[in-house]
Structures are given as structure tokens and as C-alpha cells.
C-alpha positions in Angstrom: 176.6 140.3 100.4 178.8 137.5 101.9 179.8 134.4 100.0 177.4 132.4 102.1 174.5 134.6 101.1 175.4 134.2 97.5 175.5 130.4 97.9 172.2 130.4 99.7 170.6 132.4 96.9 172.1 130.1 94.3 170.5 127.2 96.1 167.1 128.8 96.0 167.5 129.6 92.3 168.7 126.1 91.5 165.8 124.5 93.4 163.2 126.8 91.7 164.7 126.0 88.3 164.8 122.3 89.1 161.2 122.2 90.1 160.2 123.9 86.9 162.2 121.5 84.8 161.0 118.5 86.7 157.3 119.4 86.2 157.9 120.1 82.4 160.0 117.0 81.8 157.8 114.8 83.9 154.7 115.7 81.9 156.6 115.3 78.6 157.9 111.9 79.5 154.8 110.4 81.2 152.1 112.2 79.3 150.4 113.4 82.5 151.2 116.1 85.0 152.5 115.1 88.4 149.4 116.7 90.1 147.0 114.6 88.0 149.0 111.5 88.5 148.9 112.1 92.3 145.1 112.5 92.1 144.8 109.2 90.2 147.1 107.5 92.6 145.0 108.6 95.5 141.9 107.2 93.8 143.5 103.8 93.2 141.8 102.2 96.1 138.7 102.0 94.0 136.4 103.7 96.5 134.5 106.9 95.9 135.8 109.9 97.8 134.7 113.4 98.5 136.4 115.9 96.2 137.1 118.1 99.3 138.9 115.3 101.1 140.9 114.5 98.0 141.8 118.2 97.7 143.0 118.4 101.3 145.0 115.2 101.0 146.8 116.3 97.9 147.2 119.8 99.3 146.1 121.9 96.4 143.5 124.6 96.2 139.9 124.1 95.4 140.0 125.6 92.0 143.0 123.5 91.0 141.4 120.2 92.1 138.2 121.1 90.2 140.2 122.0 87.1 142.2 118.8 87.2 139.2 116.6 87.9 137.1 118.2 85.1 140.0 117.4 82.7 140.5 113.9 84.0 136.7 113.3 83.7 136.8 114.6 80.1 139.6 112.1 79.3 137.5 109.3 80.8 139.9 108.8 83.7 137.5 109.6 86.6 133.8 109.9 87.2 132.3 112.6 89.4 128.8 112.9 90.8 127.0 115.2 93.1 125.9 114.0 96.5 122.1 113.6 96.2 121.7 114.7 99.9 124.0 117.7 99.6 124.5 119.2 96.2 127.5 121.1 97.4 129.5 117.9 97.7 131.0 116.0 94.8 132.1 112.4 94.9 135.0 111.2 92.7 136.0 107.7 91.6 138.7 106.3 89.3 137.1 104.9 86.1 137.9 101.6 84.6 139.9 103.4 81.9 141.7 105.4 84.6 142.6 102.2 86.5 144.0 100.6 83.3 146.1 103.7 82.4 147.5 104.4 85.9 149.6 101.2 85.8 151.4 102.6 82.7 151.8 106.0 84.3 153.4 104.4 87.3 155.9 102.6 85.2 156.7 105.9 83.3 157.1 107.7 86.7 159.6 105.0 87.9 161.6 105.4 84.7 161.6 109.2 85.0 162.8 108.9 88.6 165.6 106.5 87.6 166.7 108.9 84.9 167.0 111.9 87.1 168.8 110.0 89.8 171.0 107.9 87.4 174.4 109.5 88.4 173.7 109.2 92.2 175.1 106.2 94.0 173.2 104.3 96.7 174.8 106.3 99.5 173.9 109.7 98.0 170.2 109.2 97.5 169.3 108.9 101.2 171.4 111.9 101.9 169.7 114.0 99.2 166.3 112.8 100.5 167.3 113.9 104.1 168.4 117.3 102.9 165.1 117.8 101.0 163.0 116.6 103.9 164.8 119.0 106.3 164.1 121.9 103.9 160.5 120.9 103.6 160.3 120.7 107.5 161.9 124.1 107.9 159.3 125.6 105.4 156.4 124.0 107.2 157.3 125.1 110.7 158.2 128.7 109.7 154.9 130.7 109.9 156.5 133.6 107.9 157.0 131.5 104.7 
């Protein structure tokens, strides 16, 4: 194994660990998972949307979106209803309570982001974002991954 291989493996290990820590800390700091906050954010427009369209836009599987929406509904954050013309479709809307709470969640998210980037200067943040975007692009174009 070359030194370069070891470094590349370390990067993958660091990224994996970072993702796990970010998800855990984000939920601890904000009181909501990043996936659920993304769902609420998508519903902020106030219009009713099909669950299937929301699922595709957020890019999570059908079981996960159903699980998240059921929990958000139980918490009073969203409302769901079946399409009267096609019982297979479910419509989702942000509730009044969800609309009130999402503003607080947005503030907590901004605080969280500021904390994890606090030691970066203004020049480093765009460079980091570029590196991450390039990695994301490489994953999306590689059919083997």
C-alpha cells in the first residue's frame, strides 16, 4: 500500500466519521434530524405536495419519507391526506405549528453551521465547498458507486 493509498483511505474514514458526528450533533443541537428539517423546509411554501414528489426531491427512499412524515404528523408538524381520486397518493402540507417551529429550527441550523465552520477563514470556506462539490460530482457520475 502506497502512502497515497493510505491518505485516500484516511480521507474516506474521516468523511464517514464526520458525517456520523454531524448527524448526531445536529440533531442534539437543533432538536430535529437534518432529514426532517429538510422535509419541513421543502414544505415551507405552504402548498400541499404529493408525498412521492417530496420523496424524489429530497432523494430518500419511500419507506424513509413515510417514516419521517408519520413522526412529523404525530408531532403536529405536518398534515397528510389521501388523494380522494387515487387512494395510492398522499398529499402533505406543513401545519401551522410546523410553520411556527421551522423558523426556530432554521436559526438553530445557522448556529450549528457557524460552530462547525468557526475556525475557517473566509477564503477557506469556498475552497472546502468546492472540494466537497467535486467529490459529490465524482460519486454521481460514477455508475459503479
